[in-house]
N, C-alpha and C positions, 0 to 999 in steps of 0.2 A: 427207445426209452431205455435208460440204464437204471437198474434197481440196485441200491446199495443198502442192505438191511443192517449194516454195521458201519454207519457213516464215519465214526471216529473223528479224525481231524479234517475230513472233507476232501481228501486227496482224489477220490474217484469223481466226486462232483466237480472239482476243479478241472480234471482232465476232460470231463463231459463238456464243460463250458468252453474249454479250449478247442474241442472238436466240433463245437456247435451242435451238441446233442442235448436232448431233454433228459432229466434225471429225477429220480425220487430217492431220497435217503432218509433213514431214520435210525435211531439207536435207543437202547433201553436207558442209557445214561443221559440225563438232561445236560450234564456238564459237557459231554461230547457234542450234543446237538448245538449248544450255544457256541462252542468253539468252531464247529463247522460253519454255522451261520455267519460268524464274524469273518472268517477267512473268505467265504464265498462272497459276502458283501464287499469286502476290500477288493477282490479281484474284479467283480462287476463294476465297481466305481472306477477302478483304474482303466478298464476297457472303455467305459463311457468317456472318460477324460481323453484317452488316446484317440478315440474316434472323433471327438470334438476338435482336438488339436491338429489331427492329421487329415480331417475331412473324410 
């Protein structure tokens, strides 16, 4: 499990996803949490699409 107490734009979480690791991220700024969530969801959706298209 990777812990990122300053998630910012979500770069660490995205790397964790790419490496098939679990992660926990948080930030004092709701703006950064929302940004990270958006980027993480975009990557997860793309991975699902890639898996669907490529089997």
